[in-house]
C-alpha positions as CSV (number, residue, x, y, z in Angstrom):
1,M,0.0,0.0,0.0
2,D,1.4,3.5,-0.7
3,K,3.1,4.9,2.2
4,D,1.9,8.6,1.5
5,F,-1.7,7.4,1.4
6,I,-1.3,5.6,5.0
7,I,0.1,9.0,6.3
8,Q,-2.8,11.0,5.0
9,Q,-5.3,8.7,6.4
10,L,-3.6,8.8,9.7
11,K,-3.4,12.7,9.6
12,K,-7.3,12.7,8.9
13,Q,-7.9,10.5,11.7
14,I,-5.8,12.7,14.2
15,E,-7.6,15.9,12.8
16,G,-11.0,14.1,13.4
17,F,-9.9,13.2,16.9
18,K,-8.9,16.8,17.7
19,A,-12.2,18.1,16.3
20,E,-14.0,15.7,18.5
21,V,-12.2,16.5,21.6
22,K,-12.7,20.2,20.8
23,A,-16.4,19.7,20.3
24,E,-16.8,17.8,23.4
25,K,-18.2,20.2,26.1
26,V,-17.1,19.4,29.5
27,G,-17.5,21.2,32.9
28,R,-17.3,20.4,36.6
29,V,-19.7,20.2,39.6
30,V,-19.3,23.2,41.9
31,R,-22.1,22.4,44.2
32,V,-24.4,19.5,44.7
33,G,-27.2,18.6,47.2
34,D,-31.0,18.0,47.5
35,G,-31.3,17.0,44.0
36,V,-29.7,19.9,42.2
37,A,-26.3,20.6,41.1
38,I,-24.5,23.6,40.1
39,V,-22.0,23.4,37.1
40,A,-19.3,25.5,36.0
41,G,-17.3,25.5,32.6
42,L,-19.9,24.4,30.2
43,Q,-20.6,26.7,27.2
44,D,-23.5,27.0,24.6
45,V,-25.9,24.9,26.9
46,M,-29.6,24.9,25.9
47,V,-32.4,25.1,28.5
48,S,-33.7,21.6,29.1
49,E,-30.6,20.0,27.8
50,M,-29.5,16.7,29.1
51,L,-26.2,16.8,31.1
52,E,-24.2,13.7,31.5
53,F,-22.7,13.2,35.0
54,G,-20.7,10.0,35.9
55,G,-22.3,6.6,36.7
56,S,-25.0,6.9,34.2
57,V,-26.8,9.8,35.9
58,Y,-28.3,12.6,33.9
59,G,-29.2,16.2,34.7
60,L,-31.4,18.8,33.2
61,A,-30.2,22.1,32.5
62,L,-32.7,24.7,34.0
63,N,-30.7,28.0,35.0
64,L,-28.4,29.4,32.5
65,E,-26.4,31.9,34.4
66,E,-23.2,34.0,33.4
67,D,-20.7,31.5,34.7
68,T,-22.7,28.5,36.1
69,I,-25.5,26.2,35.2
70,G,-28.2,25.0,37.5
71,T,-29.3,21.5,36.8
72,I,-31.7,19.2,38.4
73,I,-30.6,15.4,38.8
74,L,-32.8,12.9,37.2
75,G,-31.5,10.0,39.5
76,D,-29.6,9.4,42.7
77,Y,-27.6,12.9,43.3
78,K,-25.7,11.2,46.1
79,Q,-23.4,9.5,43.5
80,I,-22.4,13.0,42.3
81,K,-19.4,14.7,44.1
82,E,-17.9,18.3,44.0
83,G,-15.4,18.4,41.1
84,D,-16.9,15.5,39.0
85,I,-16.8,16.1,35.3
86,V,-19.9,16.9,33.6
87,K,-20.3,16.5,29.8
88,S,-22.9,18.0,27.5
89,T,-25.0,15.8,25.3
90,N,-26.4,18.5,22.7
91,R,-29.8,16.7,23.3
92,I,-33.0,18.2,24.7
93,L,-34.5,15.6,27.1
94,Q,-36.4,13.0,25.1
95,V,-38.6,10.2,26.1
96,P,-39.6,7.0,24.1
97,V,-43.0,7.1,22.3
98,G,-45.0,4.8,20.2
99,D,-47.1,1.5,20.4
100,A,-44.6,-0.2,22.5
101,L,-45.5,2.0,25.6
102,V,-49.4,1.2,25.4
103,G,-50.1,-1.3,28.1
104,R,-47.1,-0.5,30.1
105,V,-46.1,1.2,33.4
106,V,-43.3,3.6,32.9
107,N,-41.3,6.3,35.0
108,P,-41.0,9.8,33.5
109,L,-37.8,8.8,31.5
110,G,-39.9,6.1,29.9
111,E,-38.1,3.4,31.7
112,P,-40.5,0.2,32.4
113,L,-41.5,-0.2,36.0
114,D,-43.8,-3.2,35.4
115,G,-41.2,-6.0,35.1
116,K,-42.3,-6.9,31.5
117,G,-38.9,-6.3,29.8
118,D,-37.5,-3.4,27.8
119,I,-39.6,-1.0,25.8
120,K,-38.5,-1.4,22.2
121,T,-39.0,1.6,20.1
122,D,-36.8,3.7,17.8
123,K,-38.9,6.8,18.2
124,F,-38.4,9.6,20.7
125,Y,-39.9,12.9,21.3
126,S,-38.6,15.8,23.3
127,I,-40.6,16.4,26.5
128,E,-40.9,20.4,25.5
129,K,-42.6,21.3,22.2
130,V,-44.5,24.4,21.1
131,A,-48.2,24.0,21.0
132,P,-50.0,23.5,17.5
133,R,-50.9,26.8,16.0
134,V,-54.5,27.9,15.9
135,I,-54.5,27.7,12.2
136,T,-53.8,23.9,12.3
137,R,-56.7,23.3,14.8
138,E,-60.4,22.9,14.3
139,S,-63.3,23.3,16.6
140,V,-63.9,20.5,19.2
141,N,-66.8,18.4,17.8
142,T,-66.4,14.7,18.8
143,P,-67.5,13.6,22.2
144,L,-65.2,11.9,24.8
145,H,-67.8,10.0,26.6
146,T,-66.7,9.6,30.4
147,G,-69.6,7.1,31.3
148,I,-70.6,9.5,34.1
149,K,-74.2,10.6,33.7
150,A,-73.8,14.0,35.4
151,I,-70.8,14.9,33.2
152,D,-71.7,13.6,29.8
153,S,-75.2,15.4,30.1
154,I,-74.4,18.6,32.0
155,I,-70.7,19.2,31.4
156,P,-69.7,17.3,28.1
157,I,-66.0,16.7,27.2
158,G,-64.9,16.9,23.7
159,R,-61.8,15.2,22.1
160,G,-59.2,17.9,22.1
161,Q,-60.6,19.8,25.0
162,R,-58.8,20.7,28.4
163,E,-61.3,20.0,31.4
164,L,-60.1,20.6,34.8
165,I,-61.1,18.4,37.6
166,I,-61.1,20.3,40.9
167,G,-62.0,19.7,44.6
168,D,-60.7,18.8,48.0
169,R,-58.8,15.6,48.8
170,Q,-60.7,12.4,49.0
171,I,-64.0,13.3,47.3
172,G,-63.8,11.3,44.1
173,K,-61.3,13.1,41.6
174,T,-59.3,10.2,40.8
175,A,-62.6,8.0,40.6
176,L,-63.8,10.1,37.6
177,V,-60.5,9.5,35.9
178,I,-60.7,5.8,36.4
179,D,-64.3,5.6,35.5
180,T,-63.5,7.6,32.2
181,I,-60.4,5.3,31.3
182,I,-62.6,2.1,32.1
183,N,-65.6,3.5,29.8
184,Q,-63.4,3.6,26.8
185,L,-63.9,-0.1,26.4
186,K,-67.2,0.6,25.2
187,E,-65.9,2.5,22.4
188,P,-65.0,0.7,19.0
189,K,-61.5,-0.3,18.7
190,E,-60.8,1.8,15.6
191,T,-62.0,5.0,17.4
192,R,-61.0,4.2,20.9
193,P,-58.6,6.8,22.3
194,I,-55.2,5.9,23.8
195,C,-55.3,6.9,27.6
196,I,-52.2,8.1,29.4
197,Y,-52.4,8.3,33.2
198,V,-49.8,10.5,34.7
199,S,-49.5,9.9,38.6
200,I,-47.6,12.7,40.3
201,G,-46.8,12.4,43.8
202,Q,-49.1,9.8,44.8
203,K,-48.5,6.8,47.1
204,E,-47.2,3.8,45.4
205,S,-49.9,1.7,47.0
206,K,-52.8,3.9,45.6
207,V,-51.2,3.6,42.0
208,A,-50.7,-0.2,42.3
209,K,-54.6,-0.5,43.3
210,I,-55.3,1.7,40.0
211,I,-53.2,-0.3,37.9
212,A,-54.9,-3.6,39.2
213,R,-58.3,-2.2,38.5
214,F,-57.1,-1.5,34.9
215,Q,-55.9,-5.0,34.5
216,E,-59.2,-6.4,35.9
217,T,-61.4,-4.6,33.4
218,G,-59.1,-4.8,30.5
219,A,-58.5,-1.2,30.2
220,M,-54.8,-1.6,30.3
221,E,-54.7,-2.9,26.9
222,Y,-55.1,0.9,25.5
223,T,-53.4,2.6,28.8
224,T,-50.0,3.8,29.5
225,V,-49.3,4.6,33.2
226,V,-46.6,7.1,33.8
227,V,-45.6,7.0,37.7
228,A,-43.6,9.6,39.5
229,S,-44.4,8.5,43.0
230,A,-44.2,10.6,46.3
231,A,-41.1,8.6,47.0
232,D,-39.3,9.9,43.9
233,P,-37.1,13.0,43.8
234,A,-38.8,16.3,42.7
235,P,-37.3,16.7,39.4
236,L,-38.9,13.4,38.2
237,L,-42.2,14.8,39.5
238,Y,-41.5,18.0,37.5
239,I,-40.9,16.4,34.2
240,A,-43.7,13.7,34.6
241,P,-46.6,15.5,32.9
242,Y,-44.3,16.7,30.1
243,A,-43.2,13.2,29.4
244,G,-46.7,11.9,29.4
245,C,-47.7,14.6,27.1
246,A,-45.1,13.9,24.6
247,M,-46.2,10.1,24.6
248,G,-49.7,11.4,23.7
249,E,-48.6,13.8,21.0
250,H,-47.0,10.9,19.1
251,F,-50.5,9.6,18.6
252,M,-52.0,12.7,17.7
253,D,-49.3,13.4,15.0
254,K,-50.4,9.8,13.8
255,G,-54.1,11.1,13.2
256,K,-55.4,9.2,16.4
257,D,-56.9,10.4,19.5
258,A,-55.2,10.2,22.9
259,V,-56.3,11.4,26.4
260,L,-54.1,12.5,29.2
261,F,-54.9,12.6,32.8
262,Y,-52.7,14.5,35.1
263,D,-53.0,13.4,38.8
264,D,-52.5,16.0,39.9
265,L,-51.0,19.5,39.0
266,S,-50.9,20.6,42.6
267,K,-48.2,18.4,43.6
268,H,-46.5,19.2,40.1
269,A,-46.5,22.8,41.1
270,W,-45.1,21.9,44.5
271,S,-42.3,20.0,43.1
272,Y,-41.4,22.8,40.6
273,R,-41.5,25.3,43.6
274,Q,-39.0,23.0,45.4
275,V,-36.3,22.6,42.5
276,S,-36.9,26.5,42.0
277,L,-36.0,27.5,45.6
278,L,-33.1,25.1,45.6
279,L,-31.8,26.8,42.4
280,R,-32.1,30.2,44.2
281,R,-34.9,31.4,41.8
282,P,-36.5,34.3,43.5
283,P,-39.9,33.4,45.1
284,G,-43.2,35.1,44.4
285,R,-46.7,34.7,45.8
286,E,-46.9,31.7,48.2
287,A,-43.2,31.1,47.4
288,Y,-43.9,29.9,43.9
289,P,-41.5,31.2,41.2
290,G,-42.9,33.9,38.7
291,D,-43.2,31.5,35.8
292,I,-45.6,29.2,37.5
293,F,-48.4,30.0,35.3
294,Y,-46.3,29.6,32.1
295,L,-45.3,25.9,33.6
296,H,-48.9,24.7,33.2
297,S,-49.8,26.9,30.3
298,R,-47.2,25.5,27.9
299,L,-48.3,22.0,29.1
300,L,-52.0,22.3,28.7
301,E,-51.9,24.4,25.4
302,R,-50.5,21.3,23.6
303,A,-54.0,19.8,23.9
304,A,-55.6,20.1,20.6
305,K,-58.0,18.9,17.9
306,M,-56.1,19.0,14.6
307,D,-57.9,19.6,11.4
308,K,-58.2,17.0,8.7
309,K,-55.0,18.6,6.6
310,H,-52.9,18.0,9.7
311,G,-53.9,14.5,10.5
312,G,-57.2,15.0,12.3
313,G,-55.7,13.6,15.5
314,S,-56.7,15.0,19.0
315,L,-55.1,15.2,22.5
316,T,-57.4,15.7,25.4
317,A,-56.1,16.9,28.8
318,L,-57.9,16.3,32.0
319,P,-55.8,17.8,34.7
320,I,-56.5,17.3,38.5
321,I,-56.3,20.2,41.0
322,E,-56.6,19.8,44.7
323,T,-58.2,22.5,46.6
324,Q,-57.8,23.4,50.4
325,A,-61.2,23.5,52.2
326,G,-63.0,24.2,48.9
327,D,-61.0,27.4,48.1
328,I,-60.9,27.5,44.2
329,S,-60.0,31.1,44.4
330,S,-56.4,30.4,45.6
331,Y,-53.3,31.0,43.4
332,I,-52.9,27.6,41.6
333,P,-56.5,26.7,41.1
334,T,-57.3,30.2,39.6
335,N,-54.2,29.7,37.1
336,V,-55.2,26.3,35.8
337,I,-58.9,27.6,35.7
338,S,-57.9,30.3,33.3
339,I,-55.9,27.9,31.1
340,T,-58.5,25.2,30.7
341,D,-61.8,25.0,28.6
342,G,-64.0,24.5,31.7
343,Q,-63.9,22.8,35.2
344,I,-65.8,20.0,36.9
345,Y,-66.0,21.2,40.5
346,L,-66.4,18.5,43.1
347,E,-68.1,19.7,46.5
348,P,-67.4,18.2,49.8
349,E,-70.8,19.1,51.2
350,L,-72.6,17.1,48.3
351,F,-70.2,14.3,48.8
352,Y,-71.0,13.9,52.5
353,Q,-74.5,14.1,51.6
354,G,-74.2,10.9,49.5
355,I,-74.5,12.8,46.1
356,R,-71.6,10.9,44.1
357,P,-70.3,12.1,42.0
358,A,-70.3,15.3,44.1
359,L,-70.8,17.5,41.2
360,N,-71.6,21.2,41.8
361,V,-73.7,22.1,39.0
362,G,-73.3,25.8,39.5
363,L,-69.5,26.2,39.5
364,S,-69.0,23.6,36.8
365,V,-68.9,24.5,33.1
366,S,-67.8,23.2,29.9
367,R,-66.9,26.0,27.5
368,V,-67.3,23.5,24.6
369,G,-70.7,22.7,25.6
370,S,-73.2,20.9,23.3
371,A,-70.8,20.6,20.5
372,A,-69.3,17.7,22.3
373,Q,-72.5,16.0,22.6
374,T,-74.6,13.7,20.4
375,K,-78.0,15.1,19.1
376,A,-79.8,12.5,21.3
377,M,-77.9,13.8,24.4
378,K,-78.5,17.4,23.5
379,K,-82.3,16.8,23.5
380,V,-82.5,15.5,27.0
381,A,-79.7,17.5,28.6
382,G,-81.1,21.0,27.8
383,K,-84.1,20.3,30.3
384,L,-82.0,18.7,32.7
385,R,-79.6,21.6,33.5
386,L,-82.7,23.7,33.8
387,D,-84.6,21.5,36.2
388,L,-81.4,21.0,38.6
389,A,-80.9,25.0,38.5
390,Q,-84.5,25.5,39.5
391,Y,-84.4,22.7,42.1
392,R,-81.3,24.1,43.8
393,E,-82.7,27.6,43.9
394,L,-86.1,26.5,45.3
395,A,-84.5,23.9,47.8
396,A,-83.4,26.9,49.8
397,F,-87.0,28.0,50.7
398,V,-87.9,24.5,51.9
399,Q,-85.3,24.8,54.8
400,F,-87.3,27.7,56.0
401,G,-90.6,25.7,56.2
402,A,-91.9,28.2,53.7
403,E,-95.5,27.4,52.4
404,L,-95.1,26.4,48.7
405,D,-97.7,26.1,45.7
406,K,-98.1,22.8,43.9
407,A,-96.2,23.8,41.0
408,T,-93.2,24.7,43.2
409,Q,-93.7,21.5,45.2
410,D,-93.7,19.6,41.9
411,R,-90.6,21.1,40.6
412,I,-88.8,20.3,43.9
413,E,-89.9,16.7,43.7
414,R,-88.6,16.4,40.2
415,G,-85.3,18.0,41.0
416,K,-84.9,15.4,43.8
417,R,-85.6,12.5,41.3
418,V,-83.2,13.9,38.8
419,T,-80.6,14.4,41.3
420,E,-81.1,10.7,42.4
421,V,-80.9,9.6,38.8
422,L,-77.6,11.4,38.3
423,K,-76.0,9.5,41.3
424,Q,-73.6,6.8,40.2
425,K,-71.4,4.1,41.9
426,Q,-67.8,4.0,41.3
427,Y,-66.2,1.7,38.5
428,V,-69.6,1.2,36.8
429,P,-69.6,3.7,33.9
430,M,-72.6,3.7,31.7
431,A,-73.0,3.7,28.0
432,W,-74.2,7.0,26.7
433,E,-77.3,5.7,25.0
434,K,-78.5,4.1,28.4
435,Q,-77.7,7.6,30.1
436,V,-80.2,9.3,27.3
437,V,-83.0,6.8,28.0
438,I,-83.0,7.0,31.9
439,I,-82.3,11.0,31.9
440,Y,-85.3,11.2,29.4
441,A,-87.5,9.3,32.0
442,G,-86.4,11.8,34.7
443,V,-86.6,15.1,33.0
444,N,-89.9,14.4,31.3
445,G,-91.7,13.6,34.6
446,Y,-92.0,9.9,34.2
447,L,-90.5,9.3,37.7
448,D,-92.5,12.0,39.4
449,D,-94.8,9.3,41.0
450,I,-92.3,6.9,41.9
451,P,-91.1,7.0,45.7
452,M,-87.6,8.3,46.1
453,D,-86.4,5.0,47.8
454,N,-87.3,3.2,44.7
455,I,-85.5,5.3,41.9
456,E,-82.2,3.3,41.8
457,E,-84.1,0.1,41.7
458,F,-86.3,1.5,38.8
459,E,-83.2,2.7,36.9
460,N,-81.5,-0.7,37.2
461,K,-84.6,-2.7,36.3
462,F,-85.6,-0.5,33.5
463,L,-82.1,-0.7,31.9
464,E,-82.1,-4.3,32.2
465,H,-85.6,-4.7,30.8
466,L,-84.4,-2.5,27.8
467,E,-81.3,-4.6,27.1
468,N,-83.3,-7.9,27.3
469,M,-86.6,-6.9,25.7
470,H,-85.8,-4.0,23.6
471,P,-82.1,-4.0,22.4
472,K,-83.0,-2.6,19.0
473,L,-84.0,0.6,20.5
474,L,-80.7,1.1,22.3
475,E,-78.9,0.1,19.1
476,E,-81.0,2.5,16.9
477,I,-80.0,5.4,19.4
478,H,-76.4,4.5,19.3
479,R,-76.3,4.1,15.5
480,S,-78.2,7.3,14.7
481,K,-76.9,9.4,17.5
482,D,-80.3,10.9,17.7
483,L,-83.7,10.6,19.4
484,S,-86.1,10.7,16.3
485,D,-89.8,11.2,16.8
486,K,-90.4,7.6,16.0
487,T,-87.9,6.4,18.5
488,E,-89.2,8.8,21.1
489,K,-92.7,7.6,20.9
490,Q,-91.6,4.0,21.2
491,L,-89.5,5.0,24.2
492,Q,-92.4,6.6,26.1
493,K,-94.6,3.5,25.4
494,I,-92.0,1.2,26.9
495,I,-91.5,3.6,30.0
496,I,-95.1,3.8,30.7
497,D,-95.5,0.0,30.3
498,F,-92.7,-0.7,32.4
499,K,-93.7,1.8,35.1
500,T,-97.0,0.2,35.4
501,T,-95.5,-3.3,36.1
502,F,-92.9,-1.8,38.4
503,K,-95.2,0.0,40.5
504,H,-97.5,-3.0,40.7
505,A,-94.6,-5.0,41.9
506,V,-93.6,-2.3,44.5
507,D,-97.1,-2.1,45.8
508,K,-97.1,-5.8,46.4
509,G,-93.8,-5.5,48.3
510,H,-91.7,-7.6,45.6
């Protein structure tokens, strides 16, 4: 072989090696503790860039100061010592995405926690991404059925919407989320949304019970669970919702539907406050940093319903916020209320009265409204909200023992029965066509002469009767998504006939 050629090749290799050494960005740890590290010597680092510490520990660049970089450690910070070398990776933090994650339980870095082996995918998304522009979106027009009568009828949720679930602790916020995920089993496989449940700061025992429930019902086959438990360091809690959002965006980009459940963003705000204070960011109201609003807005704005030109996919966000003593006017709740397209407010007083879900109709709202409902549900739900509003207003007079005329008494009695119809046990989401027929019976006065104690029994037996004796009626409502005059007349006749039989059985004490 030609000697000059060999020398030239060696020179090229040496030059290439020099370029690599020059290009490699290296710094040193100045200070470390409590999950954060201050690094000096690195240049040209990006915000949210991954930095490599020794022992396969990574950090995330958050504070870019004149001489130093404030990083949060995504792992065991006790392995890092002052003076350790830190390398730049030139990569914004990414998580694995794709079908391989469906049915799995992962941590915020996309690493498996369920013992089912590695996640095999070649697709990765950055956890931070600019939200889709308005011009690429279309109006929300497709329902996301939760299976919960009170929500699907009064506060409908559409695919691509951001609907906040807000209330005190232990009054059924997570229960709504679980029921919504389980209810997607009733959707046809081709239109069924992928569900991503992000658990932020919850006890591991609670998350384990939720996962077990998904496995029992079969909901795990279209669900990904992202877990940043209470035992995990604050940096993992901080990135968890962004990681879940990136996993959902992959499906939206493919033209599919995905639903994200953030449980809950109060603990997310706490974790961000913790890392911000450790990084010496100036505290503002309630010690939260000044960009706490931006923290959640840049996350929730990524939920969208894309138009047909841009794939037609959707990403729906259902964040949870925990209030203290029902105070929805405090800092974080008002922030998130102003970002979302409505809120489902669960009230402790209603919960303790046995009204479950404990939905406060007055403070709950969906800014998408009937655009996210089928025609059949629109027809029955209009009267429902009015009946409940009138009932709540008039019920106050009853407490004072005021004498009421017959029309007012009738409205109160109907309101009581409609409230009873909207009660629902946990883990039994109802198909929307069944919701339509039972709500129709309530708002049109067919339950007015049935004793309150027998309303639940009437509902269960009536729906069973429809399933067994008139399945074609339910099929027709489901297929047409409408309540035509012919179907309505048929339904009226069935209700009247069944009611006669039911009352006869009640009178006999059966």
